[in-house]
N, C-alpha and C positions, 0 to 999 in steps of 0.2 A: 405346602410343596410339593412336587410332583417329579420324580426322579424317574429315570429312564436306564434302569440296570443293564439292559440291553446293549445300550451304545456306549457302554464306558467296559470298557474290559484292563483297565490299569491297576495295579495295586498301589493303594494308599498307603503311605508309613505315616505315621505322627509321632515326631521325634526324628532330630536328625543328630544327635548325640554320636557316642560310638557304636550303639547297638544299633539304631534307626541305619548308619551309615553300613554297616556291615551286614544288616539285611537287605537294605538295598544295592549292596555290590554282590553279593550271591543271585538276588533275583535278577538284577539287568545283566550280568552275567550268562545267566540262563535264558533270557530271550524275554521277560515279562517288561512291561511298562510300567516304570515305576514314576510314581511323584513320591517326594519327601517334604514333610511339611512341618518346618522347625519354626519356632517363636526368636530364635537366635541363630541365625545358620553361621555368624561368625565365633559362637563357641563361649562367649564371654563368660555365661552363667553353668556351662556343662562340666560337669566334673571329669570328665577327660580332658578338658584342654590343656591345663597344667597339671597334671596329675604326675605322680612319682615314674608312669611307664612302665608297669611292672610286668610281665606275664611270668605268673606265679604258679603252674602243676604242684608246687609244694604248698599250697594253701589247701588241704583237703581237711582244714576241720571249721564246719562253718560257724556261722558268728553267735550263735547260740551252743555254746558251750559251758561246760561245767566251770564254776568259778565266776564267771563272767558278770553274774549278776551281783555276786558279793562284792566282785574288784569295781564295778562299776561305782557301788552305792560307796566305798571308800575314797574312789577318784572324785566325787561328786563334791566334798567339800575341800577341794584345790582348786582355785583359781587357775591353778597353771596346768594341770593334768590332764592328760589325754582324754578324758571322756566329761559330758557335760549333757544333761538333761534337762529341756525347757522348764522353767519354772511355771509355764500357763500350759498343766496339765489339761488338755481336754480329755472327753469320754475316748476318741478313736486312740489317742494315746496312752491312755490307762489300758485298753485292750491290747493292744501291740505290746506294752511293756510286761502285760500278765501272758500272752502267748508267749512271749521270750521266755518267759521265768519257765514254762511247762514242757519247752523243749530243752532249755538247756542243762541236759543229762547226757550220762555216757552212752545211754541206749541209741540216742537220738544219732550222737559225733558217728558211732560203730554204723549206723543206719546210711549216714550221710559221704562216708568215707571214700568207698568204692564209686558212690556217683560222682562224687568231687572229682575224684581222680581221674574217672573215664572223660567226662567232660573236659578238665584241665588237661589232660594229655594230648588228647584230640585236639582240643585247639591250640596247643604248642606247635603242633604238625601243620596244622592250616596255618600259622602264622611263617613257616617257612615258606611256604607257595606262596601269600600274598607279598611277604618282602619279596624274593625272586619274582613276580608277577609287577608288582609296582614300584620296584627298586627302592625298597626302603632299607635303610640300614639297621640291622636287629642286629644286637650284642650278645653272643651267646656263651657269655661267661660264667652265669650263675647266679645266685643269689647268697648273701651271706646274712644268717641272722647271728647278729652280736650280742654277747651277755657281759654285766659285768658283777653278775653275784652268782654264789654256788646253785641258790635255788634256781634261778633264770636257767642255768646253765643245765641244771640236771631235770628239770623239765622240759626244756627244748631237747634233751638228748632222746627222752620217752619219744617222743613228736617223731625225732628222726628213726628211732627202731620202728613204729607205727607206718612210718615211711615206706623205709625197705620193704616192710610185709607188705605193703601195697603194691610193690614194684614200681616207686617214687626212687630215684636215688638222691642218699643221702648222707651225707660222713661228719661225724663230730669231730670236731677241730680245737687244738690246744692254742694259745696263743702265737706260737710259733707256726703252727701252720696256717694259720689266719694271715699273719707276715707275709708266708711265702705264696699264698694266694693272690695277694695284693700287695704288693710291694712297695707301689707309689704312695699308700696311706698308711698315717699315723693314727693306729687303731688302740683303744685304752678299752681292753676288754679281756678278760682272763681266758674268752674259749668262743666255740659258739656251733654253727652248723651251718654247712656248706649245699646247698642244692644245685647239681651242676646244670639238672635240665632245664633253669629257669631263665630267663632273658627278658632286656629291656629295650626299650626304644624311645623317642621321641613322638609324643603321644599326638601333637599337634601336627608332626609331618605326616603321622598315619591319617588322621582324621581330612588332612589335607588332601592326599594321597586318593583317600577311600573314595570325595566327593568328584576329585576330578575324574575318577573312572567310573563312578555312575553316570556323571553327565556325559563323557565319552560311550558309554553305551546304550545313549541315548534317555535317560532318566531324566528327571527333572526335581530341581532342590525350589522350593516355595517358600517364601518368607511370611509367616502369619503365624497367628494365635488360635488355636480353634478353639471356639466357644461353646459349640452345639453339635451334638450326634443326632441324626435322624435315624431312627429306627422304624421299620416298615415289616410289620411280620415279624418272621424269625431271620430276619436280616438287616445289619447297618445299610443305610440307603446312603446318607453320605456326610459331609464331614461340612458344617460352617465357620468360617472363620468370624475374628471379631469385626472384620471389615466387611462381612456380608459377602463376601466370596463362597459358594460351594464347590466342592470334589465329592464326584460318586465315582465307585468303583465296585469290581466285582467283589474284592477280599480288600479288610484293611487290616495294618499291624500296627497294634499299640504300644512304642516303646518310648513312652513321655518321659523315662527319666522319674524324677520326684515328683511331677506335676500329672504323675499317673492315675492317679488315686480317686482325684477326683471325676477325669474322665471315664474312669471305672464304673462310679456310681449313675451317672447319664445310660449306663449299658445294664443299671441294676445286678453288677457284681459288688459283692465286698470286697475289695483287696486292701487287705491291711499293708499300708506302706507308712515309712517315715524318712524323712530327708536327716541323712546324716552329713551336715557341713564337714570340710575339713578343708586346711591352710597349706600354701604353698608358697617357698623361696627359689628364685632361681637366682644362683650369684655369676656373674661372669667373669669375675675377677677371684680366682684362688688361689689361696698359699701351695696347694697342692689337691690334684686330682683323683680320688680313686678310680681301678678300673672296674669293679665290681659294684653292683647297686646291694645295698643291704637294708634290713630293719633293725632299729635299736630295740631290744626286744623290752626292755624295763621301761623305758620312754614311749613305745609303740610309734616311732619313729622311723621314715621311709627316707632312704637316700641313694638317688641315682644319678651318676655320670650321663651328660645329655652333652655330648658335643664337646668343646672345651667347657661348656658349664656345669652347676652343679643345683641340683633341685634336691630342695628338702623340705618333704611334707610331712602331715602329722594330724593329730585331734578329730576327732568323732563328736561331732555336739548334734543329738536326737531332738527332731521336733520343729518344724515352720520351715517354711521355705525362704528363712532370712539369710541375708548375703552379707550382711554386715559382719565387720572381722572384729573379733574380740582380743584386744593390744594383749590381755595377761595370759589367754590361749598361746598366742604366737610367740610371746618372750617365754613360755614354758620349753616350745617346740625349739628355738634357739639356743637356750640354754642346755637342754639335753643334747642336742646333736655337738654342742662343743664340749662335753665331759665324754663322748665315746672319739672324736675327732679331733685331739687335742694341737693341733696346726691353726685350728681355726678358734677364734675368738667374735662374742659378741658384737664386738667393732666390725668384721666382716659384712655385717647385715643392715649397717647403716644405711641409710636412703633406699634399699630395697621394700618396695611394696611389695605386703603380703597377698597373695591370691585368694580366693574362697571359692568352692564348688558346694555342690551339691550330691551325693550318693542316694540313689534311692534303695534302701533297706525294707526287706520282708524281717517278719518276726523270728522265722525258723532258721533263717542265714542261706537260703536257696533263693535263687530266682523264679521267676513265674515265666514260663516258656511254654504254649500249648494254646487251642483251641478252645472257644468257650462251647458249652453245652447247649445254651439256650438262642446263640446267635450263628449260625452256621460259617460266616464269612468272617470273622473276626479271628484274628490271633495274637495272644498277649504276649511281650517280650520286655520285661522289665526287673526292677526290685534285684539287681545284680552286686548290690552294694559294692564293697570295695574291689572287686572283680570283674568291673563293668568291661575294664579293656581286655583284660588278662582273657575273658568267656566272650569276647566279641566275636571272632570268625567262627566258632562251634554252634552261638547261638544263630549267626546268620544261615548258615548250614541248616541246622534243625528246623527254622522256620521254612527255607525252601520246601524243606521234606515235607513237611506236614501240610503244606499249598499244594504241594504237588500228590497227596495222597499216599506218600510212598511211606516206608517201614523209618523210622528215625534211625539213625546210627546210635543215638543215648534212646532210651527207653526216658520219657519224656512224663510219666505218671507223675511219679514225686514232686514235678514242677508243676503241674497245674495250677491253672489262675486260678480255680474255683476251690482250690483245698480247704481253705478257710469259709467256705461259705455254704453251711449245710443244706440250701436249697438245693445246689447241686450236684451234691456226693452220689457218684454210683457205685 
C-alpha cells in the first residue's frame, strides 16, 4: 500500500472510550482534525459506560501496593470474592503477575504517591471546566471510605494521614460523623474516611457530551475494528480496519483500552496489560438514596447515586477480554452491599441485569501515557485501570501537550509506554 502522509493532517485516535474521547475533545478544541475509530461507539463494552462514575484524587495508592498479592491469593479461593485470576494462565499473564509482585512494595507506593496526587488533582480541576463547558451535572460532595472492622478503619486512617501529608484532604470519621455527612443513608459501618475533594457524575452522560463536543468541533467518530497497523520507516503510516478501510494521519493516539496490547505488539512494543473485568448494577427503584458516593472497604464495592438511581459496582477479574457474567461474583457484590446499607435487601436486585466492562490494567498500577521512541508519530494513552474516568481529562491535556511538543503539565517520564520494554530504555 502507498500512503501519502503529506495529504493527511488529521489525528487518528484508536479507541473511543473515556480516554479516547477526552483526548479527542482536547485536540478538537485546539483545532486539530480528529478521527476517532472505535469498534463499539455505543460503549456497550467500554469500562466507562456503566462504571461508578467516580472522580477520585484520593486514589493516590497504585494497584501494585504492599499486601495486594497476599490478599489476592486469599480471595482467589472464594467464588464470591472481589478478585479473581483467570485459570488459563499464559506466559503474558505470568509476566504481568510477576511484574505486579515486583512493584507491590512500600518504595513503589512512595514514588507513585506524588505523581498520582498531581495528575489526580489536576484532572479534578479539569472536570470542573468540562462540567461547565458541556453542561454536565457534577456532584461535588466527596467520597466515603466505609469500614466495618477496626483493622480496616486503622488502615484507612493511615491512608488518610498519608493523603493529608500529600495535600489531599481527608477526614477520619466515626459512625456519627458518617450519618452527619450522609443523613439520607442507613450506613452500617463503625467509621470511615471522607475525601471532600472527590466527586462523581453519570459516566454515560459524560461520554455522550464528549462525543457530541468532538463532532461539533469538526471531529469524526468512525465505527470499525482496527486490524492492521502499517508502519513505514520510523512512522506509523495508516490504520487498516477489518472491512478494508484505511486511515492515514500525521499522528496517531493508541487508546484502545483492554485491546491496546495486541495493537502495541504490531508496533513492536511490549506493553504489559491485562483486562480487569468488573460488574455493575443500576437500581431505579430504591428504598433510600445516599447523597455521597462510597467505597465499601472490606468488600471492594463502589456505590454511586446517579440522579434518582443507585449504581453498585465491583470485582476485579484479571485475564482475557471475556465479558461473560460470573453469577457468583455478582452475588458477592449484592451481599456485600446489603451488609453496609441495611435498608437494602438482595430482593431489590431481582430483575436487574448485571453489566460487565473491562479495565486496562498495567502491572505497576500507573497508566501508559507518552510518545513512542521508535515511531515518532505515535502516542500511547491507556492502562488506567480503575482510574480511567477519573484521569480522562488530564490524559487528554497531556496528549495534546505532547503532540504540540510543549512541556507537559505533569512529568510523564514515569508513565512512558516503553518502561517495561528493555529495548527502548533511555
